[in-house]
N, CA, C and O of each residue as an XYZ file, in Angstrom:
364
protein
N     141.319     40.263    -54.811
C     141.993     39.153    -54.539
C     143.305     39.132    -54.902
O     143.198     38.817    -56.087
N     144.745     39.279    -54.641
C     145.505     38.978    -55.388
C     146.106     37.685    -55.315
O     146.212     37.220    -54.180
N     146.570     36.927    -56.376
C     146.904     35.963    -56.570
C     148.391     35.626    -56.461
O     149.132     36.463    -56.976
N     148.989     34.539    -55.880
C     150.422     34.881    -55.864
C     151.060     33.795    -54.670
O     150.464     32.787    -54.294
N     152.066     34.129    -54.297
C     152.603     33.518    -53.394
C     153.000     34.335    -51.913
O     152.348     35.379    -51.957
N     153.578     34.308    -50.975
C     154.099     34.615    -49.926
C     155.319     34.440    -50.064
O     155.844     33.469    -50.609
N     156.100     35.780    -49.366
C     157.540     35.658    -49.429
C     157.684     35.603    -47.967
O     156.909     35.512    -47.014
N     159.137     35.703    -48.156
C     159.446     35.413    -46.442
C     158.879     36.066    -45.234
O     158.760     35.619    -44.094
N     158.467     37.537    -45.866
C     158.005     38.457    -44.861
C     156.416     38.213    -44.309
O     155.818     38.710    -43.355
N     155.972     37.158    -45.406
C     154.592     37.343    -45.337
C     153.858     38.238    -46.334
O     152.646     38.040    -46.242
N     154.105     38.966    -47.066
C     153.813     40.052    -47.704
C     153.670     38.979    -49.321
O     154.567     38.296    -49.816
N     152.305     39.155    -49.807
C     151.947     38.562    -50.477
C     152.304     39.209    -52.094
O     151.943     40.365    -52.317
N     152.990     38.456    -53.149
C     153.399     38.932    -54.944
C     152.866     38.229    -55.398
O     152.560     37.074    -55.103
N     152.578     39.187    -56.632
C     152.400     37.886    -57.761
C     153.416     37.499    -58.753
O     154.273     38.315    -59.093
N     153.379     36.386    -59.207
C     154.333     36.170    -60.263
C     154.076     37.120    -61.556
O     155.087     37.511    -62.139
N     153.017     37.458    -61.973
C     153.016     38.687    -62.709
C     154.192     39.962    -62.668
O     154.952     40.380    -63.541
N     154.008     40.298    -61.489
C     154.654     41.311    -60.874
C     155.828     40.944    -61.388
O     156.176     41.225    -62.535
N     156.585     40.223    -60.480
C     157.715     39.320    -61.026
C     158.500     39.600    -62.274
O     159.586     40.178    -62.321
N     157.828     39.127    -63.254
C     158.261     38.652    -64.413
C     157.776     39.993    -65.627
O     158.096     39.993    -66.816
N     157.042     40.931    -65.007
C     157.123     42.235    -65.587
C     158.345     43.254    -66.542
O     158.269     43.849    -67.617
N     159.492     43.068    -65.470
C     160.340     43.711    -65.864
C     161.140     42.794    -66.830
O     161.996     43.167    -67.632
N     160.776     41.733    -66.644
C     161.422     40.606    -67.770
C     160.542     40.790    -69.383
O     160.861     40.808    -70.572
N     159.673     40.868    -68.821
C     158.529     40.794    -70.316
C     158.862     42.140    -70.885
O     158.939     42.278    -72.106
N     159.119     43.407    -69.840
C     159.358     44.476    -70.660
C     160.597     44.256    -71.308
O     160.556     44.485    -72.517
N     161.701     43.874    -70.853
C     163.271     44.014    -71.415
C     162.963     43.131    -72.988
O     163.441     43.548    -74.043
N     162.236     42.076    -72.920
C     161.841     41.224    -73.862
C     161.175     42.081    -74.709
O     161.734     42.248    -75.793
N     160.166     42.660    -74.535
C     159.467     43.702    -75.534
C     160.379     44.461    -76.148
O     160.381     44.493    -77.379
N     161.300     45.195    -75.413
C     162.102     46.276    -75.796
C     163.237     45.652    -76.643
O     163.799     46.318    -77.513
N     163.628     44.141    -76.335
C     164.117     43.725    -77.053
C     163.941     43.578    -78.844
O     164.642     44.017    -79.756
N     162.671     42.751    -78.844
C     162.269     42.355    -80.085
C     161.850     43.475    -80.615
O     161.756     43.391    -81.839
N     161.504     44.694    -80.086
C     161.091     46.337    -80.967
C     162.740     46.312    -81.538
O     163.025     46.033    -82.702
N     163.730     46.653    -80.498
C     164.754     46.943    -81.056
C     165.720     45.768    -82.497
O     166.686     46.052    -83.206
N     164.969     44.602    -82.419
C     165.493     43.297    -83.217
C     164.539     43.943    -84.536
O     165.145     44.296    -85.548
N     163.416     44.044    -84.491
C     162.325     44.316    -85.776
C     163.315     45.923    -86.230
O     163.764     46.089    -87.364
N     163.396     46.395    -85.707
C     163.929     47.765    -86.303
C     165.498     47.761    -87.326
O     165.807     48.139    -88.456
N     166.087     47.200    -86.340
C     167.415     46.566    -87.314
C     167.407     45.672    -88.483
O     168.132     45.801    -89.470
N     166.153     44.365    -88.207
C     165.896     43.655    -89.564
C     165.047     44.761    -90.251
O     164.992     44.443    -91.439
N     164.292     46.031    -90.026
C     163.706     46.662    -91.370
C     164.818     47.123    -92.401
O     165.941     47.383    -91.969
N     164.577     47.214    -93.553
C     165.329     47.291    -94.681
C     165.656     48.958    -94.464
O     164.741     49.677    -94.061
N     166.507     49.323    -94.646
C     166.780     50.823    -94.318
C     167.040     51.258    -96.071
O     167.939     50.918    -96.840
N     165.780     52.184    -96.284
C     165.325     53.175    -97.416
C     166.645     54.310    -97.686
O     166.890     55.126    -96.797
N     167.151     54.302    -98.478
C     167.863     55.612    -99.080
C     167.479     56.164   -100.063
O     167.420     55.500   -101.097
N     167.026     57.795   -100.078
C     166.584     58.443   -101.062
C     168.177     58.977   -102.014
O     168.912     59.698   -101.339
N     168.533     58.752   -103.037
C     169.479     59.339   -103.559
C     169.184     60.139   -104.948
O     169.886     60.876   -105.640
N     168.267     59.823   -105.022
C     167.978     60.950   -106.277
C     166.050     61.087   -106.412
O     165.144     60.281   -106.200
N     166.085     62.430   -106.835
C     164.681     63.167   -106.924
C     164.382     63.412   -108.348
O     165.259     63.886   -109.070
N     163.008     63.076   -108.888
C     162.683     63.535   -110.552
C     161.185     64.344   -110.043
O     160.392     63.723   -109.336
N     160.913     65.695   -110.453
C     159.453     66.038   -110.627
C     159.804     66.416   -111.926
O     160.774     67.088   -112.279
N     158.684     65.786   -112.777
C     158.201     66.091   -113.983
C     156.849     65.765   -114.354
O     156.271     64.743   -113.983
N     156.431     66.520   -114.983
C     154.911     67.099   -115.433
C     153.948     66.542   -114.446
O     152.890     65.979   -114.728
N     154.483     66.783   -113.127
C     153.757     66.952   -112.029
C     153.539     65.804   -111.228
O     152.912     65.760   -110.170
N     154.168     64.783   -111.884
C     154.698     63.438   -111.037
C     156.290     63.546   -110.541
O     157.268     64.126   -111.013
N     156.063     62.653   -109.281
C     157.448     62.484   -108.589
C     157.835     61.092   -108.601
O     157.094     60.129   -108.403
N     159.306     61.085   -108.902
C     159.941     59.706   -108.685
C     161.255     59.577   -107.902
O     162.212     60.350   -107.954
N     161.152     58.651   -107.293
C     162.613     58.348   -106.633
C     163.970     57.536   -106.960
O     163.957     56.499   -107.623
N     164.493     57.793   -106.722
C     166.247     56.656   -107.071
C     166.272     56.427   -105.420
O     166.628     57.067   -104.430
N     165.839     55.475   -105.640
C     165.922     55.115   -103.788
C     167.266     53.211   -103.989
O     167.490     52.270   -104.751
N     167.699     53.822   -102.626
C     168.566     52.475   -102.283
C     168.456     51.504   -101.088
O     168.744     51.609    -99.896
N     167.949     50.553   -101.825
C     167.579     49.509   -100.418
C     168.739     48.165   -100.593
O     168.790     47.635   -101.703
N     169.589     47.678    -99.557
C     170.168     46.755    -99.470
C     171.278     46.350   -100.663
O     171.540     45.251   -101.151
N     171.877     47.815   -100.958
C     172.673     48.125   -102.145
C     172.608     47.495   -103.244
O     173.450     46.900   -103.916
N     171.006     47.775   -103.411
C     170.491     47.677   -105.213
C     169.239     49.114   -105.193
O     168.293     49.457   -104.484
N     169.889     49.580   -106.336
C     168.807     50.806   -106.619
C     167.625     50.455   -107.439
O     167.712     49.619   -108.338
N     166.376     51.152   -107.117
C     165.041     51.294   -107.684
C     164.614     52.565   -108.121
O     164.995     53.574   -107.527
N     163.763     52.633   -109.227
C     162.883     54.115   -108.864
C     161.750     53.785   -108.978
O     161.235     53.088   -109.853
N     161.137     54.453   -107.769
C     159.681     54.695   -107.255
C     159.014     55.689   -107.568
O     159.494     56.770   -107.909
N     157.950     55.446   -107.490
C     156.796     56.575   -107.064
C     156.569     56.682   -106.043
O     156.994     55.792   -105.306
N     155.857     57.704   -105.486
C     155.795     58.086   -104.290
C     154.942     57.169   -103.165
O     155.030     57.318   -101.946
N     154.068     56.152   -103.879
C     153.093     55.201   -102.853
C     154.450     54.287   -102.576
O     154.653     53.968   -101.405
N     155.285     53.898   -103.475
C     156.141     52.678   -103.500
C     156.927     53.057   -102.581
O     157.168     52.304   -101.638
N     157.443     54.210   -102.667
C     158.339     54.847   -101.525
C     158.128     54.797    -99.892
O     158.941     54.858    -98.969
N     156.530     54.645    -99.929
C     155.905     55.178    -98.537
C     155.682     53.894    -98.494
O     155.774     53.613    -97.299
N     155.410     52.807    -99.167
C     155.493     51.346    -98.756
C     156.860     50.730    -98.443
O     156.865     49.662    -97.831
N     158.080     51.323    -98.819
C     159.257     50.720    -98.520
C     159.498     51.263    -97.015
O     160.039     50.746    -96.037
N     158.866     52.537    -97.231
C     159.590     53.271    -95.693
C     158.592     52.054    -94.882
O     159.084     51.437    -93.937
N     157.729     51.885    -95.154
C     156.850     51.067    -93.804
C     157.261     49.422    -93.448
O     156.810     48.615    -92.635
N     158.368     49.355    -94.500
C     158.669     48.155    -94.485
C     158.744     47.014    -95.102
O     159.380     46.030    -94.722
N     157.905     47.149    -96.356
C     157.679     45.920    -97.561
C     159.165     46.141    -98.468
O     159.796     47.166    -98.727
N     159.387     44.793    -98.793
C     160.397     44.913    -99.390
C     160.337     44.854   -100.819
O     159.248     44.662   -101.361
N     161.710     45.039   -101.700
C     161.658     45.130   -103.427
C     160.447     44.209   -103.843
O     159.397     44.408   -104.454
N     161.106     43.001   -103.186
C     160.493     41.818   -103.724
C     159.132     41.441   -103.428
O     158.648     40.600   -104.184
N     158.253     41.978   -102.287
C     157.136     42.251   -102.683
C     156.257     42.921   -103.096
O     155.060     42.673   -103.243
N     157.202     44.335   -103.419
C     156.410     44.920   -104.195
C     156.724     44.817   -105.774
O     156.225     45.672   -106.507
N     157.588     43.731   -106.363
C     157.834     43.414   -107.430
C     158.377     44.226   -108.217
O     157.986     44.350   -109.378
N     159.721     45.153   -107.530
C     160.383     46.440   -108.045
C     161.393     45.516   -108.891
O     161.603     44.357   -108.534
N     161.991     46.054   -109.993
C     162.945     45.572   -110.592
C     163.901     46.791   -110.601
O     163.581     47.963   -110.804
N     165.440     46.171   -110.280
C     166.558     47.403   -110.263
C     166.231     48.513   -111.241
O     165.278     48.492   -112.020
N     167.072     49.432   -111.125
C     167.359     50.258   -112.038
C     168.234     50.299   -112.720
O     169.284     49.847   -112.263
N     168.240     50.760   -113.901
C     169.597     50.283   -114.909
C     169.958     51.453   -114.746
O     169.156     52.382   -114.841
N     171.298     51.633   -114.457
C     171.905     52.595   -114.647
C     172.715     53.342   -115.917
O     173.482     52.589   -116.517
N     172.640     54.763   -116.415
C     173.117     55.122   -117.341
C     174.308     55.341   -117.422
O     174.792     55.742   -118.481
């Protein structure tokens, strides 16, 4: 049985159905906001030496040297502070 109210024509409508487009739009906006707030990670250099990989990345204007694992963590949304990274020293 549907729960809700009757409109002027006598049809039953659900308040959930009415809120669905609004809830969907709020969800979309939240997803966009999350994506925009996520740190952009730019790989500016890569090194392959002795079987190991390292990348120089730029995050929020600061450069870091990271290994493959840390790079994947940054791309998943973790911040350099959360990973306790120290900025790269330019030569």
